[in-house]
C-alpha positions as CSV (number, residue, x, y, z in Angstrom):
1,M,-29.6,-6.8,27.3
2,K,-26.4,-7.6,28.5
3,K,-25.9,-10.6,25.7
4,I,-27.2,-8.0,22.8
5,L,-24.7,-5.4,23.6
6,T,-21.7,-8.1,23.9
7,I,-23.0,-9.5,20.3
8,G,-23.3,-5.7,19.0
9,M,-19.8,-5.1,19.9
10,F,-18.4,-8.1,18.5
11,I,-19.9,-7.1,15.3
12,L,-19.1,-3.4,15.3
13,S,-15.7,-3.2,16.4
14,S,-12.6,-4.1,13.6
15,T,-10.1,-4.5,16.5
16,I,-11.6,-7.5,17.9
17,F,-11.4,-9.1,14.6
18,G,-8.3,-7.9,13.0
19,Q,-4.6,-8.2,14.4
20,I,-2.7,-6.6,11.7
21,P,0.7,-7.4,11.9
22,G,4.0,-4.6,12.6
23,K,3.7,-0.8,13.4
24,T,0.4,1.3,12.0
25,I,1.3,4.5,10.4
26,E,-1.0,7.1,8.7
27,G,0.6,7.6,5.0
28,P,0.9,8.5,2.6
29,I,3.3,6.0,1.0
30,V,4.6,6.2,-1.9
31,L,4.7,2.5,-4.3
32,F,7.0,2.3,-7.6
33,D,8.7,5.7,-7.0
34,T,5.7,7.6,-8.4
35,L,2.2,6.1,-7.0
36,T,1.2,8.4,-4.0
37,V,-1.2,6.1,-1.9
38,R,-3.2,7.8,1.3
39,Q,-5.7,6.9,3.5
40,G,-9.3,6.9,2.3
41,D,-8.2,6.1,-1.5
42,I,-10.2,3.5,-2.9
43,V,-8.5,0.2,-4.0
44,F,-10.0,-1.7,-7.1
45,L,-9.9,-5.0,-7.2
46,G,-9.3,-7.3,-10.3
47,K,-9.4,-11.1,-10.2
48,G,-7.6,-13.2,-7.6
49,S,-4.4,-15.0,-8.9
50,D,-4.9,-18.0,-7.6
51,K,-4.9,-20.3,-10.4
52,I,-6.7,-23.4,-8.7
53,T,-9.2,-21.3,-6.2
54,G,-9.4,-18.1,-8.2
55,N,-8.9,-16.3,-4.6
56,F,-6.8,-13.5,-3.8
57,K,-3.1,-14.5,-2.8
58,N,-1.9,-11.2,-2.0
59,I,-5.1,-9.7,-0.1
60,Y,-5.9,-11.3,3.3
61,A,-7.2,-11.5,6.8
62,P,-4.0,-12.2,8.5
63,Q,-3.5,-14.9,10.9
64,N,-5.3,-14.5,14.3
65,S,-5.2,-16.0,17.2
66,N,-8.2,-16.6,20.1
67,I,-10.8,-14.9,18.0
68,P,-14.6,-16.3,18.3
69,L,-16.0,-17.6,15.0
70,A,-19.6,-16.2,14.5
71,K,-21.0,-19.1,14.3
72,D,-19.7,-19.4,18.0
73,I,-20.8,-16.2,19.0
74,L,-24.7,-17.0,18.1
75,A,-24.4,-20.3,19.6
76,G,-23.3,-18.6,22.9
77,F,-26.2,-15.8,22.5
78,F,-28.8,-18.5,22.2
79,S,-27.7,-20.7,25.1
80,E,-27.5,-20.2,28.6
81,N,-23.7,-20.2,28.5
82,S,-22.3,-16.7,28.5
83,G,-18.8,-17.9,27.3
84,F,-17.9,-18.0,23.9
85,D,-15.4,-20.8,22.4
86,S,-12.5,-19.1,20.4
87,K,-10.2,-20.5,17.6
88,A,-6.7,-19.7,16.3
89,L,-7.6,-19.1,12.8
90,P,-4.8,-19.0,9.7
91,Q,-4.6,-16.6,7.4
92,Q,-7.5,-16.0,5.2
93,N,-7.5,-15.0,1.5
94,L,-9.9,-13.1,0.4
95,D,-11.9,-15.3,-1.9
96,S,-13.0,-15.0,-5.7
97,S,-16.5,-13.4,-5.2
98,F,-14.9,-10.2,-4.0
99,T,-13.4,-9.8,-7.7
100,G,-14.6,-6.6,-9.0
101,K,-15.3,-4.8,-5.6
102,Q,-13.9,-1.7,-3.9
103,L,-11.8,-1.7,-0.9
104,V,-11.2,1.9,1.2
105,I,-7.6,1.9,2.7
106,K,-7.8,2.8,6.6
107,N,-4.1,2.9,7.3
108,F,-0.6,1.2,6.8
109,S,1.2,-1.3,8.7
110,K,5.2,-1.3,8.4
111,I,6.6,-4.8,8.7
112,S,9.8,-6.5,8.9
113,S,11.5,-9.7,8.9
114,K,14.5,-11.6,8.2
115,K,13.7,-13.3,5.2
116,K,11.4,-11.2,3.2
117,G,12.9,-7.7,4.4
118,K,10.8,-4.4,5.1
119,K,7.7,-3.5,3.1
120,T,4.4,-1.7,4.1
121,L,1.3,-3.2,3.9
122,G,-2.2,-1.5,3.5
123,V,-4.8,-1.9,5.8
124,I,-7.9,-1.7,3.8
125,N,-11.7,-1.5,5.2
126,M,-14.7,-3.9,3.4
127,R,-17.1,-1.1,2.8
128,D,-19.6,-3.1,4.6
129,I,-18.5,-5.7,7.6
130,Q,-18.4,-8.9,5.7
131,L,-19.2,-12.3,6.8
132,I,-16.8,-14.7,5.3
133,E,-16.7,-18.5,5.9
134,G,-18.1,-17.8,9.6
135,L,-16.0,-15.0,10.6
136,F,-16.7,-11.4,10.9
137,F,-13.9,-8.9,10.1
138,N,-13.2,-5.6,9.0
139,N,-9.6,-5.2,8.7
140,I,-7.7,-6.9,5.6
141,V,-4.4,-6.4,4.5
142,V,-2.8,-5.6,0.9
143,D,0.6,-6.7,-0.4
144,F,0.8,-4.0,-2.7
145,E,3.4,-4.7,-4.9
146,P,2.6,-8.4,-5.8
147,A,-0.9,-7.7,-5.5
148,F,-0.6,-4.7,-8.4
149,K,1.8,-7.2,-10.6
150,S,-0.5,-10.1,-10.4
151,G,-3.8,-8.0,-11.4
152,E,-5.8,-8.4,-8.1
153,I,-5.4,-4.5,-7.9
154,I,-6.4,-2.5,-11.1
155,K,-6.6,1.0,-10.1
156,I,-6.5,3.2,-6.9
157,S,-8.6,6.6,-7.3
158,A,-8.8,9.5,-4.4
159,P,-12.1,9.2,-3.2
160,Q,-12.8,12.7,-4.2
161,L,-12.9,11.4,-7.8
162,E,-15.1,8.5,-7.1
163,E,-17.8,10.2,-5.1
164,K,-17.6,14.1,-5.4
165,S,-16.4,15.0,-8.7
166,P,-18.6,15.9,-11.3
167,I,-16.2,14.1,-14.0
168,N,-15.9,11.0,-15.5
169,L,-12.2,9.2,-14.8
170,F,-9.9,8.6,-17.7
171,K,-9.4,4.9,-18.5
172,I,-6.8,3.1,-20.5
173,T,-9.0,0.4,-22.5
174,S,-8.3,-1.5,-25.6
175,K,-9.7,1.1,-27.8
176,G,-7.1,3.9,-26.1
177,I,-7.9,6.9,-23.6
178,E,-11.4,8.3,-24.4
179,P,-11.7,12.0,-24.1
180,V,-13.5,13.6,-20.8
181,V,-16.3,16.3,-21.3
182,V,-17.1,18.2,-17.8
183,A,-19.9,20.8,-17.7
184,I,-19.0,23.9,-15.4
185,N,-21.7,25.6,-15.8
186,N,-22.3,29.7,-15.5
187,L,-18.6,30.2,-17.1
188,S,-17.8,31.2,-20.5
189,K,-15.3,29.9,-22.9
190,S,-13.1,32.6,-22.1
191,E,-13.6,32.5,-18.3
192,L,-12.6,28.9,-18.5
193,Y,-9.5,29.5,-20.5
194,S,-8.5,32.2,-18.6
195,K,-8.6,30.2,-15.4
196,A,-7.3,27.3,-17.0
197,V,-4.2,29.1,-18.3
198,N,-3.9,30.2,-14.4
199,W,-4.1,27.1,-12.8
200,A,-1.5,25.8,-15.6
201,N,1.0,28.6,-14.5
202,S,0.5,27.8,-10.9
203,Y,0.5,24.0,-11.2
204,Y,3.8,23.8,-13.1
205,Q,5.8,26.9,-11.8
206,I,8.5,24.7,-10.1
207,Q,8.5,22.1,-13.1
208,N,10.1,24.7,-15.3
209,E,10.4,21.8,-17.8
210,A,6.6,21.6,-18.9
211,I,5.7,23.1,-22.3
212,I,2.6,25.3,-21.7
213,T,0.9,26.1,-25.5
214,H,-2.4,27.6,-25.8
215,V,-4.9,29.3,-28.2
216,P,-6.9,32.1,-26.4
217,D,-10.0,31.3,-25.6
218,K,-10.3,27.8,-27.8
219,N,-7.5,25.5,-26.2
220,M,-4.6,25.0,-23.8
221,G,-1.7,22.0,-24.3
222,I,0.7,21.1,-21.9
223,N,3.5,18.9,-22.7
224,Y,5.3,17.3,-19.4
225,F,6.6,13.8,-18.1
226,T,6.0,12.3,-14.8
227,E,9.7,10.5,-13.6
228,N,10.1,6.9,-13.4
229,V,7.0,5.0,-13.8
230,T,7.0,1.3,-13.9
231,F,5.6,0.0,-17.1
232,G,5.9,-3.6,-16.8
233,T,7.8,-6.6,-15.3
234,I,9.6,-9.3,-17.2
235,M,11.7,-11.9,-15.6
236,G,11.3,-10.4,-12.0
237,F,12.9,-6.7,-13.3
238,D,10.6,-3.7,-13.3
239,L,11.5,-1.6,-16.4
240,I,11.0,2.1,-15.1
241,A,11.3,5.4,-17.3
242,D,9.6,8.7,-17.7
243,L,6.2,8.7,-19.0
244,P,6.0,11.7,-21.3
245,Y,2.5,13.2,-21.5
246,L,0.3,15.5,-23.6
247,F,-2.6,17.3,-21.3
248,T,-5.1,19.0,-23.9
249,V,-8.1,21.0,-23.0
250,N,-10.7,22.6,-25.4
251,F,-12.8,25.1,-24.4
252,T,-16.6,26.0,-25.0
253,D,-19.0,27.9,-23.1
254,S,-19.8,26.3,-19.9
255,E,-17.9,23.0,-21.0
256,I,-14.2,21.6,-20.9
257,K,-13.2,18.7,-23.1
258,M,-9.6,17.2,-21.7
259,T,-7.5,14.5,-23.5
260,F,-4.6,12.9,-22.8
261,D,-1.8,11.2,-25.2
262,L,0.6,9.3,-23.1
263,G,4.4,8.4,-24.6
264,A,5.7,8.5,-28.2
265,E,3.6,9.1,-31.1
266,N,3.4,5.6,-31.9
267,G,3.6,4.5,-27.9
268,D,7.1,3.8,-27.3
269,I,8.9,4.4,-24.1
270,M,12.4,5.1,-24.0
271,D,14.8,5.0,-21.1
272,K,17.6,8.4,-20.5
273,N,19.8,6.7,-23.0
274,G,17.4,6.8,-25.8
275,E,16.5,3.1,-26.0
276,I,13.3,1.8,-26.4
277,I,12.2,-0.5,-23.6
278,A,8.4,-0.6,-23.7
279,N,5.3,0.4,-26.1
280,I,2.0,1.7,-24.4
281,S,-0.1,1.5,-27.4
282,P,-3.3,-0.4,-26.6
283,S,-2.2,-3.2,-29.3
284,H,1.0,-4.0,-27.0
285,L,-0.9,-3.4,-23.8
286,F,-4.0,-5.9,-24.7
287,N,-4.5,-9.0,-25.9
288,K,-6.5,-10.2,-28.6
289,N,-9.5,-11.2,-26.2
290,G,-9.3,-7.2,-24.8
291,E,-7.8,-8.2,-21.7
292,M,-4.8,-6.5,-20.2
293,N,-1.4,-8.4,-20.2
294,K,-0.5,-9.0,-16.9
295,M,2.8,-7.4,-17.0
296,N,1.4,-4.5,-17.5
297,Q,-1.1,-4.1,-14.9
298,I,1.0,-1.6,-12.8
299,F,1.4,0.7,-15.7
300,K,-2.4,0.7,-16.1
301,V,-2.9,1.6,-12.3
302,N,0.1,4.4,-12.3
303,A,-1.0,6.2,-15.6
304,E,-4.8,6.2,-14.6
305,K,-4.0,7.8,-11.2
306,I,-1.4,10.4,-13.1
307,M,-4.1,11.5,-15.3
308,N,-6.9,11.6,-12.8
309,D,-5.1,13.3,-10.3
310,L,-4.1,15.7,-12.9
311,S,-7.6,16.5,-14.4
312,Y,-9.1,16.3,-11.1
313,N,-7.2,19.1,-10.0
314,L,-7.7,21.4,-12.9
315,V,-11.7,21.0,-12.5
316,D,-11.9,21.6,-8.8
317,Y,-9.7,24.8,-9.7
318,L,-12.4,25.8,-12.4
319,L,-15.4,25.1,-10.3
320,K,-14.1,27.3,-7.1
């Protein structure tokens, strides 16, 4: 019985198997000046950026010392020896089998070094405890900025958007941004319109630069912008500018249809001097194979979170 309890504690405890560097903080934190990341947010993985192995270079289990390997735990369990061997483990990069999976942010850790300066890592929880190369561990860290830039992270979403919301999420694809239709039962188009206008006036009351237009009982449009969005990286330099958007909502009985138009009509993005610094039309964001260009991965994550946070806020208001 004693050994059963012992092995259970090893498997269930994340503190035994994860030595996270730095000072733990709860957050939230802001990346690229606009992307707010909170505890509980879901990180969606792309592909690992190691060209040889396909592993994730910027998502890893940190170097650990004196940690029992799973095979040693099991060997100790089935032997008369009550002790467990332990070994110092180097940094374990997440392997390519995790492509397309989801990780949950547990908290954050501030670290600093003379060579790399200060940065904040995300401490992320696998949805299920994993057994990787003979090691049970639950805590993994993500170095956010290089993970975004390399395409290892393709999206971050709030948990309520994935698990509780009745809406499909906005996604940027090679075909553009598809509208999202949401059923709001037991409300007429007039009631939906009235509540949506009240939401818009409340949501944008401080941001008086928003232009809100509407046709009673039919539609509502919001012209606004998000400041200091990162659109891509060229030769190590981030391209940063405001992202204009038109958020349109059409109303019918028990249903709304939401659409987003980003940037200028042709997809151009201009800096504060009026110079064109980027283009976010699908032909510029995606290659001929329909894959997102790596330099634009940061923009995709930023833009999708902006659209989904805004649309979820509206739907949540209408459902109350």
